[in-house]
ChimeraX commands (.cxc) that place a marker at each C-alpha (Angstrom):
marker #1 position 13.65,-19.95,22.81 radius 0.5
marker #1 position 16.33,-20.12,20.12 radius 0.5
marker #1 position 16.98,-17.12,17.90 radius 0.5
marker #1 position 17.81,-18.00,14.30 radius 0.5
marker #1 position 19.17,-15.21,12.10 radius 0.5
marker #1 position 19.33,-15.53,8.32 radius 0.5
marker #1 position 21.17,-12.97,6.21 radius 0.5
marker #1 position 21.14,-13.07,2.43 radius 0.5
marker #1 position 24.34,-13.98,0.64 radius 0.5
marker #1 position 25.44,-16.62,3.13 radius 0.5
marker #1 position 23.78,-19.68,1.59 radius 0.5
marker #1 position 25.95,-20.44,-1.42 radius 0.5
marker #1 position 24.70,-21.08,-4.95 radius 0.5
marker #1 position 21.04,-20.54,-5.71 radius 0.5
marker #1 position 19.29,-23.89,-6.29 radius 0.5
marker #1 position 16.58,-24.42,-8.88 radius 0.5
marker #1 position 13.05,-24.49,-7.45 radius 0.5
marker #1 position 11.16,-27.77,-7.58 radius 0.5
marker #1 position 8.98,-28.03,-10.66 radius 0.5
marker #1 position 6.36,-29.89,-8.64 radius 0.5
marker #1 position 5.12,-26.59,-7.16 radius 0.5
marker #1 position 5.44,-24.47,-10.31 radius 0.5
marker #1 position 1.70,-24.08,-10.69 radius 0.5
marker #1 position 1.21,-23.19,-7.06 radius 0.5
marker #1 position 3.66,-20.29,-7.28 radius 0.5
marker #1 position 2.86,-19.13,-10.82 radius 0.5
marker #1 position 0.00,-16.87,-9.76 radius 0.5
marker #1 position 0.56,-16.48,-6.02 radius 0.5
marker #1 position -0.87,-13.09,-5.04 radius 0.5
marker #1 position -2.27,-11.49,-1.88 radius 0.5
marker #1 position -3.98,-8.09,-1.93 radius 0.5
marker #1 position -5.45,-5.80,0.73 radius 0.5
marker #1 position -6.99,-2.34,0.41 radius 0.5
marker #1 position -8.14,0.38,2.79 radius 0.5
marker #1 position -9.79,3.82,2.54 radius 0.5
marker #1 position -7.98,6.58,4.40 radius 0.5
marker #1 position -8.90,10.17,5.22 radius 0.5
marker #1 position -5.79,11.77,3.73 radius 0.5
marker #1 position -4.42,12.76,0.36 radius 0.5
marker #1 position -2.63,10.22,-1.83 radius 0.5
marker #1 position 0.51,12.36,-1.48 radius 0.5
marker #1 position 0.45,12.07,2.33 radius 0.5
marker #1 position -0.12,8.31,2.19 radius 0.5
marker #1 position 2.65,7.89,-0.40 radius 0.5
marker #1 position 5.09,9.90,1.74 radius 0.5
marker #1 position 4.46,7.68,4.78 radius 0.5
marker #1 position 4.59,4.36,2.92 radius 0.5
marker #1 position 7.79,5.26,1.07 radius 0.5
marker #1 position 9.64,6.15,4.27 radius 0.5
marker #1 position 10.96,2.59,4.48 radius 0.5
marker #1 position 12.89,3.34,7.67 radius 0.5
marker #1 position 9.51,3.57,9.47 radius 0.5
marker #1 position 8.10,0.20,8.39 radius 0.5
marker #1 position 8.90,-1.29,11.80 radius 0.5
marker #1 position 6.42,1.21,13.32 radius 0.5
marker #1 position 3.56,-0.43,11.41 radius 0.5
marker #1 position 4.25,-4.00,10.31 radius 0.5
marker #1 position 3.84,-6.92,12.70 radius 0.5
marker #1 position 6.55,-8.87,10.83 radius 0.5
marker #1 position 8.90,-6.44,9.06 radius 0.5
marker #1 position 10.65,-4.91,12.04 radius 0.5
marker #1 position 12.96,-2.55,10.18 radius 0.5
marker #1 position 14.57,-1.37,6.98 radius 0.5
marker #1 position 17.64,0.69,6.17 radius 0.5
marker #1 position 18.99,2.16,2.97 radius 0.5
marker #1 position 22.14,0.40,1.74 radius 0.5
marker #1 position 25.18,1.43,-0.27 radius 0.5
marker #1 position 25.05,5.00,-1.49 radius 0.5
marker #1 position 21.26,5.12,-1.38 radius 0.5
marker #1 position 19.74,7.46,1.15 radius 0.5
marker #1 position 16.64,8.55,-0.69 radius 0.5
marker #1 position 13.83,7.14,-2.72 radius 0.5
marker #1 position 14.33,6.49,-6.44 radius 0.5
marker #1 position 13.98,3.59,-8.86 radius 0.5
marker #1 position 17.00,1.36,-8.32 radius 0.5
marker #1 position 17.49,2.44,-4.69 radius 0.5
marker #1 position 18.28,-0.46,-2.39 radius 0.5
marker #1 position 17.48,-1.19,1.20 radius 0.5
marker #1 position 17.71,-4.19,3.51 radius 0.5
marker #1 position 14.47,-5.30,5.16 radius 0.5
marker #1 position 14.51,-7.22,8.44 radius 0.5
marker #1 position 11.63,-9.52,9.34 radius 0.5
marker #1 position 10.97,-11.39,12.56 radius 0.5
marker #1 position 8.54,-14.20,13.28 radius 0.5
marker #1 position 8.05,-16.72,16.08 radius 0.5
marker #1 position 7.72,-20.31,14.89 radius 0.5
marker #1 position 7.13,-22.82,17.64 radius 0.5
marker #1 position 9.86,-22.30,20.22 radius 0.5
marker #1 position 12.12,-20.38,17.82 radius 0.5
marker #1 position 12.36,-16.75,16.85 radius 0.5
marker #1 position 13.30,-16.41,13.19 radius 0.5
marker #1 position 14.90,-13.21,11.93 radius 0.5
marker #1 position 15.81,-12.74,8.28 radius 0.5
marker #1 position 17.40,-9.89,6.38 radius 0.5
marker #1 position 16.75,-9.61,2.65 radius 0.5
marker #1 position 17.79,-7.12,-0.04 radius 0.5
marker #1 position 15.07,-4.94,-1.52 radius 0.5
marker #1 position 15.21,-2.85,-4.70 radius 0.5
marker #1 position 12.77,-0.06,-5.56 radius 0.5
marker #1 position 11.17,-0.76,-8.95 radius 0.5
marker #1 position 8.22,1.69,-8.92 radius 0.5
marker #1 position 8.50,5.27,-7.69 radius 0.5
marker #1 position 5.55,7.36,-8.91 radius 0.5
marker #1 position 4.94,10.11,-6.31 radius 0.5
marker #1 position 1.41,10.11,-4.97 radius 0.5
marker #1 position 0.42,7.15,-7.15 radius 0.5
marker #1 position 2.52,4.02,-6.67 radius 0.5
marker #1 position 5.52,2.56,-4.87 radius 0.5
marker #1 position 6.91,-0.91,-5.44 radius 0.5
marker #1 position 9.96,-2.96,-4.62 radius 0.5
marker #1 position 11.37,-6.41,-5.20 radius 0.5
marker #1 position 12.54,-8.57,-2.29 radius 0.5
marker #1 position 15.56,-10.72,-3.07 radius 0.5
marker #1 position 16.23,-14.29,-2.02 radius 0.5
marker #1 position 18.67,-15.61,0.58 radius 0.5
marker #1 position 21.24,-16.70,-2.00 radius 0.5
marker #1 position 22.25,-13.95,-4.39 radius 0.5
marker #1 position 19.38,-11.50,-3.96 radius 0.5
marker #1 position 17.49,-12.73,-7.05 radius 0.5
marker #1 position 13.85,-11.58,-7.01 radius 0.5
marker #1 position 11.66,-13.71,-4.75 radius 0.5
marker #1 position 8.64,-11.43,-4.35 radius 0.5
marker #1 position 7.23,-8.07,-5.40 radius 0.5
marker #1 position 5.37,-5.60,-3.21 radius 0.5
marker #1 position 3.29,-2.81,-4.74 radius 0.5
marker #1 position 1.42,0.02,-3.00 radius 0.5
marker #1 position -1.05,2.02,-5.09 radius 0.5
marker #1 position -2.77,5.24,-4.02 radius 0.5
marker #1 position -6.01,6.42,-5.61 radius 0.5
marker #1 position -7.95,9.57,-4.69 radius 0.5
marker #1 position -11.57,8.84,-3.79 radius 0.5
marker #1 position -12.71,12.34,-2.75 radius 0.5
marker #1 position -11.01,15.58,-1.70 radius 0.5
marker #1 position -8.68,14.70,1.16 radius 0.5
marker #1 position -9.41,10.96,0.86 radius 0.5
marker #1 position -7.72,8.06,-0.86 radius 0.5
marker #1 position -7.70,4.30,-1.21 radius 0.5
marker #1 position -4.47,2.38,-0.60 radius 0.5
marker #1 position -4.00,-1.03,-2.20 radius 0.5
marker #1 position -1.05,-3.24,-1.27 radius 0.5
marker #1 position -0.26,-6.31,-3.34 radius 0.5
marker #1 position 2.19,-9.12,-2.63 radius 0.5
marker #1 position 3.20,-11.23,-5.62 radius 0.5
marker #1 position 5.52,-14.21,-5.30 radius 0.5
marker #1 position 7.73,-14.62,-8.36 radius 0.5
marker #1 position 7.16,-17.98,-10.08 radius 0.5
marker #1 position 10.72,-19.21,-9.42 radius 0.5
marker #1 position 11.46,-17.10,-6.35 radius 0.5
marker #1 position 13.47,-18.84,-3.65 radius 0.5
marker #1 position 11.71,-17.50,-0.57 radius 0.5
marker #1 position 11.38,-19.31,2.73 radius 0.5
marker #1 position 7.82,-20.11,1.68 radius 0.5
marker #1 position 9.03,-21.76,-1.52 radius 0.5
marker #1 position 11.59,-23.78,0.43 radius 0.5
marker #1 position 8.96,-24.99,2.89 radius 0.5
marker #1 position 6.56,-25.96,0.09 radius 0.5
marker #1 position 9.27,-27.71,-1.95 radius 0.5
marker #1 position 10.48,-29.62,1.12 radius 0.5
marker #1 position 6.99,-31.00,1.78 radius 0.5
marker #1 position 5.15,-31.26,-1.57 radius 0.5
marker #1 position 2.24,-33.23,-0.09 radius 0.5
marker #1 position 1.46,-30.31,2.24 radius 0.5
marker #1 position 2.55,-27.54,-0.12 radius 0.5
marker #1 position -0.95,-26.16,-0.73 radius 0.5
marker #1 position -1.65,-25.96,3.01 radius 0.5
marker #1 position 1.74,-24.39,3.70 radius 0.5
marker #1 position 1.15,-21.71,1.06 radius 0.5
marker #1 position -2.46,-21.10,2.15 radius 0.5
marker #1 position -1.39,-20.63,5.77 radius 0.5
marker #1 position 1.44,-18.26,4.85 radius 0.5
marker #1 position -0.74,-16.19,2.53 radius 0.5
marker #1 position -3.23,-15.90,5.40 radius 0.5
marker #1 position -0.44,-14.62,7.67 radius 0.5
marker #1 position 0.76,-12.16,5.04 radius 0.5
marker #1 position -2.76,-10.89,4.37 radius 0.5
marker #1 position -3.42,-10.35,8.07 radius 0.5
marker #1 position -0.06,-8.59,8.42 radius 0.5
marker #1 position -0.91,-6.35,5.47 radius 0.5
marker #1 position -4.28,-5.47,7.08 radius 0.5
marker #1 position -2.59,-4.61,10.39 radius 0.5
marker #1 position 0.07,-2.54,8.64 radius 0.5
marker #1 position -2.46,-0.50,6.68 radius 0.5
marker #1 position -4.66,0.00,9.77 radius 0.5
marker #1 position -1.68,1.31,11.76 radius 0.5
marker #1 position -0.69,3.60,8.89 radius 0.5
marker #1 position -4.27,4.83,8.63 radius 0.5
marker #1 position -4.27,5.76,12.32 radius 0.5
marker #1 position -1.10,7.84,11.89 radius 0.5
marker #1 position -2.25,9.45,8.64 radius 0.5
marker #1 position -5.67,10.42,9.99 radius 0.5
marker #1 position -4.16,11.87,13.18 radius 0.5
marker #1 position -1.70,14.06,11.25 radius 0.5
marker #1 position -2.68,17.59,10.21 radius 0.5
marker #1 position -2.45,18.15,6.46 radius 0.5
marker link #1:1,2 radius 0.2
marker link #1:2,3 radius 0.2
marker link #1:3,4 radius 0.2
marker link #1:4,5 radius 0.2
marker link #1:5,6 radius 0.2
marker link #1:6,7 radius 0.2
marker link #1:7,8 radius 0.2
marker link #1:8,9 radius 0.2
marker link #1:9,10 radius 0.2
marker link #1:10,11 radius 0.2
marker link #1:11,12 radius 0.2
marker link #1:12,13 radius 0.2
marker link #1:13,14 radius 0.2
marker link #1:14,15 radius 0.2
marker link #1:15,16 radius 0.2
marker link #1:16,17 radius 0.2
marker link #1:17,18 radius 0.2
marker link #1:18,19 radius 0.2
marker link #1:19,20 radius 0.2
marker link #1:20,21 radius 0.2
marker link #1:21,22 radius 0.2
marker link #1:22,23 radius 0.2
marker link #1:23,24 radius 0.2
marker link #1:24,25 radius 0.2
marker link #1:25,26 radius 0.2
marker link #1:26,27 radius 0.2
marker link #1:27,28 radius 0.2
marker link #1:28,29 radius 0.2
marker link #1:29,30 radius 0.2
marker link #1:30,31 radius 0.2
marker link #1:31,32 radius 0.2
marker link #1:32,33 radius 0.2
marker link #1:33,34 radius 0.2
marker link #1:34,35 radius 0.2
marker link #1:35,36 radius 0.2
marker link #1:36,37 radius 0.2
marker link #1:37,38 radius 0.2
marker link #1:38,39 radius 0.2
marker link #1:39,40 radius 0.2
marker link #1:40,41 radius 0.2
marker link #1:41,42 radius 0.2
marker link #1:42,43 radius 0.2
marker link #1:43,44 radius 0.2
marker link #1:44,45 radius 0.2
marker link #1:45,46 radius 0.2
marker link #1:46,47 radius 0.2
marker link #1:47,48 radius 0.2
marker link #1:48,49 radius 0.2
marker link #1:49,50 radius 0.2
marker link #1:50,51 radius 0.2
marker link #1:51,52 radius 0.2
marker link #1:52,53 radius 0.2
marker link #1:53,54 radius 0.2
marker link #1:54,55 radius 0.2
marker link #1:55,56 radius 0.2
marker link #1:56,57 radius 0.2
marker link #1:57,58 radius 0.2
marker link #1:58,59 radius 0.2
marker link #1:59,60 radius 0.2
marker link #1:60,61 radius 0.2
marker link #1:61,62 radius 0.2
marker link #1:62,63 radius 0.2
marker link #1:63,64 radius 0.2
marker link #1:64,65 radius 0.2
marker link #1:65,66 radius 0.2
marker link #1:66,67 radius 0.2
marker link #1:67,68 radius 0.2
marker link #1:68,69 radius 0.2
marker link #1:69,70 radius 0.2
marker link #1:70,71 radius 0.2
marker link #1:71,72 radius 0.2
marker link #1:72,73 radius 0.2
marker link #1:73,74 radius 0.2
marker link #1:74,75 radius 0.2
marker link #1:75,76 radius 0.2
marker link #1:76,77 radius 0.2
marker link #1:77,78 radius 0.2
marker link #1:78,79 radius 0.2
marker link #1:79,80 radius 0.2
marker link #1:80,81 radius 0.2
marker link #1:81,82 radius 0.2
marker link #1:82,83 radius 0.2
marker link #1:83,84 radius 0.2
marker link #1:84,85 radius 0.2
marker link #1:85,86 radius 0.2
marker link #1:86,87 radius 0.2
marker link #1:87,88 radius 0.2
marker link #1:88,89 radius 0.2
marker link #1:89,90 radius 0.2
marker link #1:90,91 radius 0.2
marker link #1:91,92 radius 0.2
marker link #1:92,93 radius 0.2
marker link #1:93,94 radius 0.2
marker link #1:94,95 radius 0.2
marker link #1:95,96 radius 0.2
marker link #1:96,97 radius 0.2
marker link #1:97,98 radius 0.2
marker link #1:98,99 radius 0.2
marker link #1:99,100 radius 0.2
marker link #1:100,101 radius 0.2
marker link #1:101,102 radius 0.2
marker link #1:102,103 radius 0.2
marker link #1:103,104 radius 0.2
marker link #1:104,105 radius 0.2
marker link #1:105,106 radius 0.2
marker link #1:106,107 radius 0.2
marker link #1:107,108 radius 0.2
marker link #1:108,109 radius 0.2
marker link #1:109,110 radius 0.2
marker link #1:110,111 radius 0.2
marker link #1:111,112 radius 0.2
marker link #1:112,113 radius 0.2
marker link #1:113,114 radius 0.2
marker link #1:114,115 radius 0.2
marker link #1:115,116 radius 0.2
marker link #1:116,117 radius 0.2
marker link #1:117,118 radius 0.2
marker link #1:118,119 radius 0.2
marker link #1:119,120 radius 0.2
marker link #1:120,121 radius 0.2
marker link #1:121,122 radius 0.2
marker link #1:122,123 radius 0.2
marker link #1:123,124 radius 0.2
marker link #1:124,125 radius 0.2
marker link #1:125,126 radius 0.2
marker link #1:126,127 radius 0.2
marker link #1:127,128 radius 0.2
marker link #1:128,129 radius 0.2
marker link #1:129,130 radius 0.2
marker link #1:130,131 radius 0.2
marker link #1:131,132 radius 0.2
marker link #1:132,133 radius 0.2
marker link #1:133,134 radius 0.2
marker link #1:134,135 radius 0.2
marker link #1:135,136 radius 0.2
marker link #1:136,137 radius 0.2
marker link #1:137,138 radius 0.2
marker link #1:138,139 radius 0.2
marker link #1:139,140 radius 0.2
marker link #1:140,141 radius 0.2
marker link #1:141,142 radius 0.2
marker link #1:142,143 radius 0.2
marker link #1:143,144 radius 0.2
marker link #1:144,145 radius 0.2
marker link #1:145,146 radius 0.2
marker link #1:146,147 radius 0.2
marker link #1:147,148 radius 0.2
marker link #1:148,149 radius 0.2
marker link #1:149,150 radius 0.2
marker link #1:150,151 radius 0.2
marker link #1:151,152 radius 0.2
marker link #1:152,153 radius 0.2
marker link #1:153,154 radius 0.2
marker link #1:154,155 radius 0.2
marker link #1:155,156 radius 0.2
marker link #1:156,157 radius 0.2
marker link #1:157,158 radius 0.2
marker link #1:158,159 radius 0.2
marker link #1:159,160 radius 0.2
marker link #1:160,161 radius 0.2
marker link #1:161,162 radius 0.2
marker link #1:162,163 radius 0.2
marker link #1:163,164 radius 0.2
marker link #1:164,165 radius 0.2
marker link #1:165,166 radius 0.2
marker link #1:166,167 radius 0.2
marker link #1:167,168 radius 0.2
marker link #1:168,169 radius 0.2
marker link #1:169,170 radius 0.2
marker link #1:170,171 radius 0.2
marker link #1:171,172 radius 0.2
marker link #1:172,173 radius 0.2
marker link #1:173,174 radius 0.2
marker link #1:174,175 radius 0.2
marker link #1:175,176 radius 0.2
marker link #1:176,177 radius 0.2
marker link #1:177,178 radius 0.2
marker link #1:178,179 radius 0.2
marker link #1:179,180 radius 0.2
marker link #1:180,181 radius 0.2
marker link #1:181,182 radius 0.2
marker link #1:182,183 radius 0.2
marker link #1:183,184 radius 0.2
marker link #1:184,185 radius 0.2
marker link #1:185,186 radius 0.2
marker link #1:186,187 radius 0.2
marker link #1:187,188 radius 0.2
marker link #1:188,189 radius 0.2
marker link #1:189,190 radius 0.2
marker link #1:190,191 radius 0.2
marker link #1:191,192 radius 0.2
marker link #1:192,193 radius 0.2
marker link #1:193,194 radius 0.2
view
């Protein structure tokens, strides 16, 4: 098995995305929700501890604050590390992330940058809504930016005849990963005393 590591900033100038897939990426969204027996504040606190994401996600294996950022605030930056097995290869990629929504107990969102200069490639948003005393609903939404230069966009642009299938398969993987992540978070949240 070969290990391939991709770190942002090492790929040169950012190319323009192919216009042939513009429509496919214009409204590319995946969303998953889950009810949890905990307060929105408790769920928000766990989700926003980005250094723990590797405990829950099957693909994002870690995150660390970068630069002078060591706490959560709009504009704070962290690097996220993902890992995935593709055929006989293990792919690992590190991408810059910037917090864009920080509303305690209600919402948390960040933008994931591309491999070139960190330009926005996708947005992730977690929303927390109380459903009853001591209960909440967590929604997580993935939104690909229309011109984002993600690995998914590169794969689709490289094979335009299979682009729809490539995107459908990847969105299925992301959705399943989001379900697993929320289920693992739910287990921790419901086991913790409030």
